[in-house]
ZAFI-792861 format. One record per residue: z negated, x negated, y negated of N, C-alpha, C in turn; residue number from 1; residue in three letters. Coordinates in pm, whole numbers. Layout:
! residues N
NODE     nup   neast  nnorth    caup  caeast  canorth     cup   ceast  cnorth  num  residuo
NODE       Z       X       Y       Z       X        Y       Z       X       Y  NUM      ALA
...
END
This chain:
! residues 206
NODE     nup   neast  nnorth    caup  caeast  canorth     cup   ceast  cnorth  num  residuo
NODE      11     -48     131      -7       6      -12      17     -47    -146    1      MET
NODE      56     -18    -227      40    -132     -335     -77    -116    -424    2      LEU
NODE    -131    -252    -507    -257    -238     -489    -233    -287    -650    3      VAL
NODE    -294    -226    -758    -312    -238     -909    -450    -301    -960    4      ILE
NODE    -407    -383    -959    -531    -477    -1058    -534    -462   -1205    5      TRP
NODE    -665    -370   -1224    -643    -370    -1402    -771    -231   -1428    6      GLY
NODE    -805    -221   -1539    -894    -134    -1561    -838      -7   -1664    7      ARG
NODE    -855      97   -1606    -785     220    -1643    -765     229   -1798    8      ALA
NODE    -834     188   -1903    -798     246    -2013    -749     106   -2071    9      ASN
NODE    -671      24   -2014    -614     -91    -2090    -456     -37   -2062   10      SER
NODE    -355     -59   -2243    -257      -2    -2238    -158     -20   -2145   11      ILE
NODE    -180    -171   -2083     -78    -243    -1996    -105    -182   -1871   12      ASN
NODE    -195    -140   -1803    -223     -94    -1702    -201      88   -1661   13      VAL
NODE    -230     145   -1804    -165     240    -1794      -9     275   -1779   14      GLN
NODE      56     170   -1834     163     194    -1803     259     193   -1659   15      LYS
NODE     185     113   -1588     204     121    -1417     144     218   -1381   16      VAL
NODE      15     284   -1400      -3     377    -1327      47     529   -1397   17      LEU
NODE      68     527   -1505     192     662    -1512     331     623   -1473   18      TRP
NODE     370     539   -1436     502     520    -1368     483     508   -1241   19      CYS
NODE     375     473   -1130     376     508    -1035     342     695    -986   20      CYS
NODE     276     699   -1081     259     906    -1074     362     950   -1107   21      GLU
NODE     449     915   -1183     568     953    -1202     664     955   -1118   22      GLU
NODE     674     846   -1003     730     857     -869     702     874    -736   23      MET
NODE     559     949    -757     491     978     -687     477     870    -561   24      GLY
NODE     454     764    -625     421     629     -526     210     595    -557   25      ALA
NODE     206     582    -359     114     595     -366      56     445    -383   26      PRO
NODE    -107     421    -473    -110     286     -481    -264     301    -494   27      TYR
NODE    -344     210    -529    -462     208     -523    -491      75    -625   28      GLU
NODE    -622     140    -691    -650      44     -828    -761     -30    -785   29      ARG
NODE    -785    -125    -870    -904    -176     -854    -934    -243    -964   30      LYS
NODE   -1054    -252    -960   -1067    -261    -1158   -1078    -387   -1153   31      ASP
NODE   -1044    -404   -1291   -1053    -604    -1341    -995    -571   -1466   32      ALA
NODE   -1073    -706   -1517   -1063    -712    -1698   -1145    -640   -1755   33      GLY
NODE   -1218    -676   -1890   -1270    -615    -1955   -1422    -613   -1906   34      GLY
NODE   -1491    -551   -1958   -1656    -564    -1845   -1623    -556   -1750   35      SER
NODE   -1528    -594   -1644   -1535    -608    -1522   -1537    -720   -1448   36      PHE
NODE   -1473    -817   -1565   -1472    -903    -1518   -1335    -965   -1416   37      GLY
NODE   -1337   -1026   -1340   -1247   -1085    -1217   -1178   -1144   -1248   38      ILE
NODE   -1128   -1146   -1371    -960   -1230    -1370   -1013   -1365   -1424   39      VAL
NODE   -1103   -1383   -1458   -1190   -1511    -1458   -1169   -1608   -1285   40      THR
NODE   -1171   -1537   -1232   -1255   -1584    -1074   -1122   -1724   -1050   41      THR
NODE   -1118   -1762    -990   -1029   -1872     -883    -935   -1793    -842   42      PRO
NODE    -999   -1704    -743    -840   -1609     -658    -833   -1502    -740   43      GLU
NODE    -863   -1447    -873    -788   -1355     -894    -654   -1470    -985   44      TYR
NODE    -738   -1590   -1059    -593   -1618    -1151    -494   -1698   -1052   45      ARG
NODE    -531   -1740    -909    -410   -1784     -837    -302   -1677    -836   46      GLN
NODE    -322   -1505    -846    -252   -1433     -858    -161   -1462   -1002   47      MET
NODE    -270   -1419   -1075    -219   -1435    -1236    -280   -1546   -1308   48      ASN
NODE    -246   -1639   -1352    -271   -1752    -1417    -264   -1747   -1584   49      PRO
NODE    -252   -1612   -1638    -291   -1587    -1732    -459   -1517   -1735   50      ASN
NODE    -496   -1452   -1651    -573   -1409    -1639    -609   -1288   -1707   51      ALA
NODE    -489   -1193   -1709    -460   -1076    -1745    -458    -987   -1673   52      LEU
NODE    -463    -808   -1728    -429    -744    -1637    -321    -653   -1708   53      VAL
NODE    -208    -586   -1615    -231    -540    -1459    -124    -704   -1383   54      PRO
NODE    -185    -691   -1257    -129    -739    -1199    -105    -653   -1056   55      THR
NODE       3    -668    -956      35    -589     -869      51    -698    -738   56      ILE
NODE      10    -646    -634      25    -705     -495      72    -577    -432   57      GLU
NODE     217    -604    -344     320    -489     -322     342    -569    -153   58      ASP
NODE     293    -545     -51     294    -599       59     358    -771      57   59      ASP
NODE     231    -815      20     230    -979       -6     334    -986    -157   60      GLY
NODE     402    -939    -215     453    -956     -346     363    -921    -469   61      PHE
NODE     335   -1052    -510     243   -1067     -654     325   -1042    -803   62      VAL
NODE     321    -957    -881     349    -982    -1021     261    -947   -1113   63      LEU
NODE     301   -1012   -1229     197    -923    -1345     347    -949   -1442   64      TRP
NODE     263    -906   -1548     317    -854    -1675     388    -701   -1688   65      GLU
NODE     303    -596   -1751     327    -464    -1743     508    -418   -1719   66      SER
NODE     522    -494   -1862     699    -385    -1850     759    -500   -1715   67      ASN
NODE     779    -588   -1675     824    -640    -1557     767    -572   -1443   68      ALA
NODE     679    -492   -1444     600    -431    -1327     647    -301   -1309   69      ILE
NODE     636    -233   -1424     710    -132    -1473     894     -93   -1408   70      VAL
NODE     965    -219   -1471    1084    -248    -1418    1085    -240   -1282   71      ARG
NODE    1037    -340   -1207    1017    -363    -1046     982    -244    -977   72      TYR
NODE     911    -143   -1015     916      -5     -961    1007      84    -955   73      LEU
NODE    1075     121   -1097    1142     190    -1092    1255     137   -1038   74      ALA
NODE    1312      44   -1035    1425     -43     -943    1390     -29    -759   75      ARG
NODE    1292     -36    -748    1256     -35     -589    1221      96    -572   76      LYS
NODE    1178     180    -616    1151     334     -591    1191     430    -667   77      ILE
NODE    1232     417    -788    1303     505     -890    1434     523    -978   78      GLY
NODE    1504     462    -846    1669     389     -879    1724     548    -914   79      ARG
NODE    1827     555   -1005    1837     717    -1023    1785     799   -1148   80      GLY
NODE    1657     755   -1154    1541     884    -1198    1471     773   -1323   81      GLY
NODE    1372     707   -1267    1316     671    -1379    1390     515   -1446   82      LEU
NODE    1454     476   -1349    1559     328    -1381    1708     423   -1386   83      LEU
NODE    1777     471   -1482    1918     518    -1455    2035     482   -1413   84      PRO
NODE    2083     566   -1367    2192     511    -1283    2319     412   -1316   85      SER
NODE    2330     475   -1469    2436     426    -1556    2379     303   -1613   86      ASP
NODE    2501     205   -1581    2414      82    -1646    2409      54   -1830   87      PRO
NODE    2478     166   -1885    2439      95    -2029    2321     204   -2080   88      ALA
NODE    2301     323   -1972    2146     378    -2053    2020     301   -1949   89      ALA
NODE    2052     228   -1858    1955     127    -1785    1903      31   -1909   90      ALA
NODE    2014     -25   -1936    2059    -129    -2065    1951     -99   -2187   91      ALA
NODE    1995      42   -2223    1898      82    -2329    1765     105   -2326   92      ARG
NODE    1718     117   -2181    1550     141    -2152    1510      -9   -2135   93      ALA
NODE    1587    -100   -2104    1574    -234    -2129    1541    -275   -2230   94      ASP
NODE    1649    -262   -2349    1604    -299    -2465    1494    -226   -2556   95      GLN
NODE    1507    -110   -2523    1370     -39    -2569    1243    -103   -2531   96      TRP
NODE    1232    -127   -2368    1101    -207    -2320    1088    -305   -2407   97      MET
NODE    1161    -447   -2420    1170    -548    -2499    1120    -536   -2627   98      ASP
NODE    1177    -391   -2725    1136    -436    -2862     972    -331   -2867   99      TRP
NODE     933    -262   -2768     767    -246    -2743     707    -387   -2753  100      GLN
NODE     738    -490   -2662     663    -563    -2648     641    -651   -2778  101      VAL
NODE     814    -707   -2801     863    -807    -2937     834    -752   -3079  102      SER
NODE     840    -625   -3126     822    -575    -3276     717    -472   -3264  103      VAL
NODE     740    -366   -3193     645    -258    -3212     474    -335   -3184  104      PHE
NODE     418    -324   -3085     312    -374    -3037     257    -505   -3125  105      TRP
NODE     327    -611   -3169     280    -698    -3266     244    -626   -3395  106      PRO
NODE     319    -539   -3389     273    -470    -3608     165    -383   -3575  107      ALA
NODE     111    -268   -3463      16    -211    -3422    -109    -265   -3388  108      ILE
NODE     -90    -366   -3345    -206    -453    -3251    -312    -493   -3341  109      ARG
NODE    -238    -583   -3418    -423    -563    -3569    -467    -442   -3617  110      PRO
NODE    -388    -335   -3633    -447    -239    -3627    -567    -143   -3534  111      LEU
NODE    -494    -167   -3444    -561     -99    -3311    -690    -169   -3291  112      PHE
NODE    -728    -325   -3339    -811    -368    -3307    -904    -383   -3399  113      LEU
NODE    -867    -372   -3531    -957    -380    -3634   -1017    -209   -3648  114      GLY
NODE    -943    -112   -3603   -1014      28    -3600   -1092      35   -3477  115      LEU
NODE   -1073     -42   -3380   -1129      43    -3241   -1219     -23   -3235  116      VAL
NODE   -1193    -157   -3191   -1278    -270    -3164   -1358    -370   -3243  117      ARG
NODE   -1339    -317   -3384   -1402    -467    -3508   -1526    -332   -3555  118      THR
NODE   -1630    -376   -3546   -1710    -283    -3622   -1690    -268   -3798  119      PRO
NODE   -1727    -147   -3866   -1691    -103    -3996   -1735    -220   -4047  120      PRO
NODE   -1814    -284   -4089   -1865    -334    -4154   -1778    -507   -4160  121      GLU
NODE   -1713    -542   -4069   -1638    -652    -4027   -1483    -642   -4059  122      GLN
NODE   -1435    -462   -4096   -1296    -479    -4113   -1275    -535   -4258  123      ARG
NODE   -1150    -564   -4237   -1062    -611    -4312    -982    -499   -4385  124      ASP
NODE   -1005    -421   -4453    -952    -325    -4507    -779    -384   -4582  125      GLN
NODE    -752    -463   -4639    -613    -510    -4633    -563    -553   -4539  126      ASN
NODE    -610    -574   -4463    -522    -641    -4332    -496    -539   -4256  127      ALA
NODE    -598    -412   -4262    -571    -292    -4200    -438    -244   -4264  128      LEU
NODE    -442    -188   -4405    -314    -146    -4434    -219    -227   -4427  129      GLU
NODE    -234    -317   -4427     -98    -394    -4432     -30    -379   -4299  130      ALA
NODE    -149    -377   -4178     -83    -350    -4071       3    -229   -4014  131      ALA
NODE     -75    -134   -4103     -68       3    -4120      77      65   -4141  132      ARG
NODE     114     -19   -4287     239      -8    -4302     363     -87   -4224  133      LYS
NODE     290    -208   -4174     413    -243    -4133     420    -160   -3974  134      LYS
NODE     353    -131   -3896     385     -14    -3822     448      91   -3821  135      THR
NODE     430     159   -3915     495     287    -4006     635     248   -4023  136      ALA
NODE     672      87   -4106     792      75    -4124     830      28   -3986  137      GLU
NODE     800     -44   -3852     935     -38    -3746     916      76   -3660  138      VAL
NODE     833     171   -3697     841     324    -3605     979     365   -3630  139      LEU
NODE     998     343   -3790    1090     420    -3828    1283     370   -3781  140      GLY
NODE    1259     280   -3717    1372     241    -3656    1366     322   -3509  141      ILE
NODE    1218     358   -3445    1246     462    -3349    1266     579   -3371  142      LEU
NODE    1246     628   -3499    1274     725    -3572    1405     776   -3549  143      GLU
NODE    1486     651   -3656    1636     666    -3669    1696     678   -3501  144      SER
NODE    1650     603   -3436    1715     636    -3310    1700     757   -3203  145      HIS
NODE    1584     863   -3244    1528     925    -3150    1616    1067   -3242  146      LEU
NODE    1641    1055   -3355    1731    1141    -3436    1890    1208   -3341  147      ALA
NODE    1879    1101   -3276    2005    1127    -3175    2019    1131   -3037  148      THR
NODE    1870    1062   -3000    1857    1078    -2840    1737    1195   -2830  149      HIS
NODE    1735    1292   -2718    1614    1264    -2670    1482    1175   -2644  150      PRO
NODE    1537    1099   -2559    1481    1026    -2496    1506     884   -2536  151      PHE
NODE    1409     744   -2507    1501     624    -2589    1591     573   -2513  152      VAL
NODE    1647     557   -2378    1774     576    -2291    1877     670   -2298  153      ALA
NODE    1853     765   -2376    1975     894    -2398    1932    1027   -2361  154      GLY
NODE    1990    1104   -2272    1913    1236    -2216    1812    1300   -2136  155      ALA
NODE    1742    1192   -2050    1686    1219    -1988    1566    1091   -1998  156      THR
NODE    1408    1104   -1930    1293    1015    -1943    1324     958   -1874  157      PHE
NODE    1316     816   -1886    1311     675    -1821    1184     568   -1841  158      SER
NODE    1220     470   -1753    1099     377    -1760    1107     330   -1899  159      MET
NODE    1226     334   -1989    1205     304    -2105    1112     356   -2181  160      GLY
NODE    1113     522   -2157     980     579    -2245     825     544   -2230  161      ASP
NODE     811     478   -2108     698     468    -2042     604     327   -2155  162      ILE
NODE     654     225   -2202     551     168    -2242     557     193   -2439  163      PRO
NODE     634     237   -2434     620     323    -2580     585     388   -2596  164      LEU
NODE     573     518   -2512     490     630    -2515     325     623   -2478  165      GLY
NODE     280     474   -2408     174     437    -2422     105     393   -2569  166      ALA
NODE     208     349   -2594     193     248    -2713     216     350   -2857  167      SER
NODE     291     424   -2888     293     549    -2949     139     639   -2960  168      VAL
NODE      88     666   -2836     -48     679    -2862    -108     654   -2915  169      TRP
NODE    -147     568   -2925    -224     434    -2970    -239     487   -3112  170      ARG
NODE     -67     471   -3206     -71     521    -3350     -59     683   -3349  171      TRP
NODE     -71     767   -3268    -101     932    -3306    -261     917   -3292  172      MET
NODE    -360     810   -3190    -493     896    -3198    -573     790   -3341  173      ALA
NODE    -551     721   -3361    -612     622    -3444    -641     718   -3610  174      LEU
NODE    -720     688   -3677    -783     771    -3783    -707     700   -3913  175      PRO
NODE    -559     746   -3922    -503     670    -4063    -396     742   -4067  176      ILE
NODE    -334     766   -4216    -270     821    -4272     -98     776   -4226  177      GLN
NODE     -46     903   -4169     126     861    -4090     203     927   -4151  178      ARG
NODE     312     886   -4191     406     901    -4282     472    1013   -4180  179      PRO
NODE     541    1137   -4219     598    1234    -4121     744    1159   -4073  180      GLU
NODE     711    1192   -3964     858    1133    -3828     902    1269   -3745  181      MET
NODE     960    1346   -3778     959    1474    -3674    1031    1447   -3537  182      PRO
NODE    1130    1277   -3515    1208    1311    -3450    1092    1210   -3327  183      HIS
NODE    1011    1120   -3387     898    1054    -3262     805    1185   -3259  184      VAL
NODE     773    1238   -3370     666    1397    -3353     740    1476   -3202  185      GLN
NODE     851    1469   -3207     906    1568    -3096     907    1491   -2971  186      ARG
NODE     962    1372   -2968     946    1325    -2851     837    1249   -2801  187      TRP
NODE     683    1257   -2867     591    1221    -2857     528    1366   -2748  188      PHE
NODE     575    1479   -2842     524    1614    -2781     580    1623   -2653  189      ASN
NODE     721    1605   -2648     751    1615    -2516     692    1532   -2394  190      THR
NODE     682    1425   -2430     556    1322    -2316     396    1407   -2279  191      LEU
NODE     403    1409   -2408     223    1489    -2412     269    1591   -2265  192      ALA
NODE     337    1682   -2298     382    1764    -2187     377    1716   -1987  193      LYS
NODE     384    1608   -2025     444    1542    -1849     229    1513   -1815  194      ARG
NODE     178    1569   -1750      65    1566    -1642      39    1404   -1622  195      GLU
NODE     110    1337   -1590      71    1179    -1588      21    1097   -1715  196      PRO
NODE     158    1132   -1801      79    1060    -1947     -15    1141   -1987  197      PHE
NODE     -63    1278   -1986    -208    1337    -2081    -304    1289   -1972  198      ALA
NODE    -298    1294   -1861    -401    1247    -1791    -431    1100   -1778  199      ARG
NODE    -342    1009   -1820    -363     856    -1769    -397     792   -1916  200      LEU
NODE    -300     856   -2049    -262     746    -2128    -357     844   -2249  201      VAL
NODE    -343     952   -2246    -408    1011    -2378    -571    1073   -2378  202      MET
NODE    -643     933   -2354    -799     897    -2356    -801     859   -2470  203      GLN
NODE    -960     879   -2482   -1009     803    -2594    -994     673   -2620  204      PRO
NODE    -933     623   -2722    -932     451    -2721   -1038     403   -2742  205      LEU
NODE   -1070     255   -2642   -1144     159    -2633   -1131      46   -2641  206      THR
END
């Protein structure tokens, strides 16, 4: 059986859990990271030298990096579903998964850490506002794309929506002022109707 190492409140673990649930893939999750520790043990670092979560074990195959795991599982189990059968749609899903890592998450991460994991008296309000503006700016790129596409890869839900959906939930849940983005909101509302997303991702931020 597929084993997923990682705490359930980690955004990167949530991507993998959501992916599995969408495909009905059986798995076992083992707590690791954060208050659970484990990731710095020699045994875990032999699997994942980064000492981060998630890591998966799949019949002897070990893989880390959450988006790579989502791609692997989609290719192995969800071809034609989470992995679009059309090469162009699959490439577009890949594009937005990479954009989540390289553009969107670096923009929102300081805002998330500042508002969720930093005591109020230690927060740098100027830095938080700069991060809020930067995140809104880059989210405008997704807003423009979704104006003509129901989902990030095209007409149907795919693996490309998973990393961004988990990330945009953070944006929606933070106590901040958000500019109106009707296309992002429509897309997010559609994701929120998916039971695995609502159950596994839309949880209190920690």
